[in-house]
Structure formats: C-alpha cells, structure tokens
Wavefront OBJ file of the C-alpha trace (Angstrom):
o trace
v 65.365 38.324 60.722
v 61.755 38.442 60.274
v 59.380 35.590 61.022
v 58.905 34.984 57.269
v 62.629 35.102 56.710
v 62.954 32.408 59.410
v 60.275 30.344 57.766
v 61.903 30.685 54.405
v 65.390 29.627 55.860
v 63.621 26.502 57.564
v 62.127 25.440 54.217
v 65.423 25.913 52.237
v 67.339 23.930 55.004
v 64.879 21.190 54.664
v 64.924 20.936 51.064
v 68.751 21.126 50.996
v 68.999 18.487 53.533
v 66.689 16.203 51.421
v 69.000 16.741 48.257
v 72.015 16.004 50.401
v 70.261 12.753 51.682
v 69.210 11.598 48.380
v 72.824 12.288 47.190
v 74.130 10.023 50.053
v 71.747 7.390 49.105
v 72.986 7.322 45.675
v 76.612 7.282 46.975
v 75.673 4.086 48.928
v 74.322 2.445 45.933
v 77.456 3.263 43.853
v 79.674 2.167 46.676
v 78.035 -1.010 47.039
v 77.981 -2.201 43.339
v 81.637 -0.834 43.307
v 82.233 -3.531 46.179
v 80.143 -6.534 44.600
v 81.500 -6.088 41.268
v 85.263 -5.667 42.219
v 88.104 -8.033 41.841
v 88.833 -9.945 44.995
v 92.274 -7.907 45.751
v 89.891 -4.753 45.844
v 87.437 -6.154 48.227
v 88.625 -4.713 51.496
v 89.106 -1.358 50.167
v 85.661 -1.282 48.426
v 83.861 -2.504 51.414
v 85.667 0.236 53.604
v 84.114 2.707 50.904
v 80.741 1.263 51.218
v 80.933 1.591 54.989
v 81.897 5.051 54.706
v 79.083 5.871 52.409
v 76.784 4.052 54.787
v 77.797 6.408 57.531
v 77.490 9.607 55.523
v 73.974 8.240 54.421
v 73.291 7.877 57.977
v 74.382 11.192 59.113
v 72.597 12.948 56.425
v 69.363 11.115 57.195
v 69.491 12.197 60.787
v 70.115 15.766 59.799
v 67.143 15.587 57.267
v 64.993 14.249 60.016
v 65.943 16.914 62.434
v 65.201 19.524 59.797
v 61.780 17.769 59.147
v 60.877 17.862 62.627
v 61.641 21.730 62.744
v 59.706 22.411 59.811
v 56.698 20.325 61.100
v 56.899 22.400 64.534
v 56.799 25.474 62.413
v 53.785 24.476 60.422
v 52.035 23.086 63.635
v 52.843 26.666 65.383
v 51.278 28.454 62.191
v 48.143 26.325 62.353
v 47.488 27.097 65.891
v 47.969 30.578 65.473
v 45.533 30.562 62.453
v 43.193 28.571 64.462
v 43.459 31.099 67.447
v 42.668 33.863 65.145
v 39.508 32.356 63.881
l 1 2 3 4 5 6 7 8 9 10 11 12 13 14 15 16 17 18 19 20 21 22 23 24 25 26 27 28 29 30 31 32 33 34 35 36 37 38 39 40 41 42 43 44 45 46 47 48 49 50 51 52 53 54 55 56 57 58 59 60 61 62 63 64 65 66 67 68 69 70 71 72 73 74 75 76 77 78 79 80 81 82 83 84 85 86
C-alpha cells in the first residue's frame, strides 16, 4: 500500500465513521421517542431499546473520535513534512 493509499483509506474510514455515528444518533432519537410515546405496558422494553441505542451511539462516537485522531495525526505529519521541505 502506498502512502497515498494509506491517506485515502484513513479519510474514507473517517467519513464512514462519521456517517455511522450520525445514524446511531438518529437511532437514539427514534428509540427515545418510541419510549416516551409508548403505552405503559411497553415502557420497560422501549427503555431497554433506548439504552441499547445509547450504547451503540457511544461506541460509534468512540470509534469516530479515534479515526479523527488518526486523521489529525496524518495531517500534522504532512504539514511538518511540507514545512521541513520549505
């Protein structure tokens, strides 16, 4: 894999993780409103689904943060390389 391929893969991974995180955020809101608006007999099940959605959102947020950090590191390395050549 070339350096450019690695950079492209990191950007793609970052964008993918952003999309997954946003989808997880939407799932949280959907689960929340399903819980808030449910009949009392479904409350426990709907609340459990909401908690699961929160857990998934947290996991995708952590993944997105890590990929953002990696991309930031790459950008900083590239900047330093450019500055060293100047």
